C-alpha positions as CSV (number, residue, x, y, z in Angstrom):
1,M,36.6,-266.1,-91.1
2,I,37.3,-265.6,-94.8
3,Q,39.7,-267.6,-96.9
4,I,41.6,-266.4,-100.0
5,L,42.5,-269.2,-102.4
6,S,45.5,-268.2,-104.5
7,T,47.2,-269.9,-107.5
8,L,49.9,-267.3,-107.7
9,S,53.5,-268.5,-107.5
10,N,54.6,-265.9,-104.9
11,D,53.2,-264.3,-101.8
12,Q,51.5,-261.0,-102.4
13,N,51.6,-258.0,-100.2
14,Y,48.7,-255.6,-100.6
15,T,49.4,-252.3,-99.0
16,T,47.0,-249.5,-97.9
17,Y,48.2,-246.0,-97.3
18,K,47.0,-243.0,-95.3
19,K,47.8,-239.3,-95.8
20,G,50.8,-238.0,-93.9
21,L,52.3,-234.6,-93.5
22,N,52.7,-232.3,-96.5
23,G,50.5,-234.4,-98.7
24,T,52.8,-237.5,-98.5
25,Y,51.4,-241.0,-98.1
26,I,52.6,-243.4,-95.4
27,V,51.9,-247.2,-95.1
28,D,48.8,-247.8,-93.1
29,K,48.5,-251.6,-93.4
30,V,50.1,-254.5,-95.3
31,I,47.9,-257.6,-95.9
32,T,49.9,-260.7,-97.1
33,I,48.1,-263.3,-99.2
34,K,50.1,-266.5,-99.4
35,G,51.3,-267.8,-102.7
36,K,53.8,-270.5,-103.7
37,A,51.3,-272.5,-105.7
38,N,53.0,-274.7,-108.2
39,I,56.3,-274.3,-106.4
40,S,57.9,-277.3,-104.6
41,N,58.7,-276.7,-100.9
42,K,61.4,-278.3,-98.8
43,N,59.3,-281.5,-98.5
44,L,58.9,-281.6,-102.3
45,I,55.2,-280.9,-102.0
46,T,53.8,-278.8,-104.8
47,P,50.5,-277.3,-103.9
48,K,48.0,-276.4,-106.7
49,G,46.6,-273.5,-104.6
50,V,47.3,-271.9,-101.2
51,L,44.8,-270.7,-98.7
52,T,45.1,-267.6,-96.5
53,S,42.7,-266.7,-93.6
54,I,41.7,-263.0,-93.3
55,N,39.1,-261.1,-91.3
56,D,36.2,-259.1,-92.6
57,E,38.0,-255.8,-92.2
58,D,41.0,-256.9,-94.3
59,L,38.6,-258.1,-97.0
60,V,37.0,-254.6,-97.2
61,L,40.5,-253.1,-97.6
62,L,41.5,-255.7,-100.2
63,E,38.4,-255.1,-102.2
64,K,39.5,-251.4,-102.6
65,N,43.0,-252.4,-103.7
66,S,43.6,-252.2,-107.5
67,S,46.3,-254.9,-107.5
68,F,44.0,-257.3,-105.6
69,Q,41.2,-256.5,-108.1
70,T,43.5,-257.2,-111.0
71,H,44.6,-260.6,-109.5
72,K,41.0,-261.4,-108.8
73,S,39.7,-260.4,-112.3
74,N,42.6,-262.4,-113.9
75,K,41.4,-265.4,-111.8
76,F,44.5,-266.0,-109.8
77,I,42.7,-265.4,-106.5
78,T,39.2,-265.9,-105.2
79,V,37.4,-265.2,-101.9
80,L,35.9,-268.3,-100.1
81,Q,33.5,-267.9,-97.3
82,K,34.3,-270.4,-94.6
83,N,31.5,-272.4,-93.1
84,E,31.3,-272.4,-89.3
85,G,33.7,-275.0,-87.9
86,E,35.3,-275.8,-91.3
87,N,39.1,-276.0,-91.4
88,L,40.4,-275.3,-94.9
89,I,43.9,-274.4,-93.9
90,G,46.5,-277.2,-94.3
91,R,44.6,-279.4,-96.6
92,E,45.4,-280.0,-100.3
93,I,43.6,-278.0,-102.9
94,T,42.1,-280.1,-105.7
95,D,41.9,-279.5,-109.4
96,K,38.1,-279.6,-109.1
97,E,38.1,-276.7,-106.5
98,I,40.3,-274.6,-108.8
99,K,38.0,-275.3,-111.8
100,N,34.9,-274.7,-109.6
101,N,36.2,-271.3,-108.6
102,E,37.2,-270.6,-112.2
103,L,40.8,-270.0,-111.2
104,E,43.8,-270.1,-113.5
105,G,46.0,-273.1,-112.6
106,K,49.3,-271.2,-113.0
107,D,50.7,-267.7,-113.4
108,Q,53.5,-266.9,-115.9
109,S,56.1,-267.0,-113.1
110,S,55.5,-270.7,-112.2
111,P,58.4,-273.0,-113.2
112,N,58.2,-275.3,-116.2
113,T,57.5,-279.0,-115.6
114,P,57.7,-282.0,-118.0
115,D,53.9,-281.5,-118.5
116,T,54.5,-277.9,-119.6
117,Y,56.8,-279.0,-122.4
118,K,54.4,-281.7,-123.5
119,K,51.5,-279.3,-123.7
120,Q,53.6,-277.0,-125.8
121,G,54.6,-279.9,-128.1
122,K,58.2,-279.5,-127.1
123,K,60.8,-282.2,-126.1
124,V,61.5,-282.4,-122.4
125,P,65.1,-281.3,-121.8
126,K,67.4,-283.9,-120.1
127,T,68.9,-282.9,-116.8
128,K,72.0,-284.3,-115.1
129,L,71.5,-285.5,-111.6
130,K,74.5,-285.9,-109.2
């Protein structure tokens, strides 16, 4: 089993096509790589990265996909080979793992946090809570 580690803020659908009638292309397969890194969920948990399990055949298709290659070269996703018996799904991804895999911590669509403003040297805006 292969794991894809993603620091993208949204799920990504990578689509493969096959030739149909009259030179048109039709969807052959859609492979979804989970995102939602740096996005709080209903339990207010904000993961630093998200893992998706895929099989060997899907990896071969993904490696041919230009969007997948762009995300990989921009260091928002990486391919992890899972050791036999190792369960990576469901555990928290650490900053060390992101750095070890040379991944970008956030993409441009991730929401701003107080740390974001501080790193930019800006004042954190005040919000009203009801």
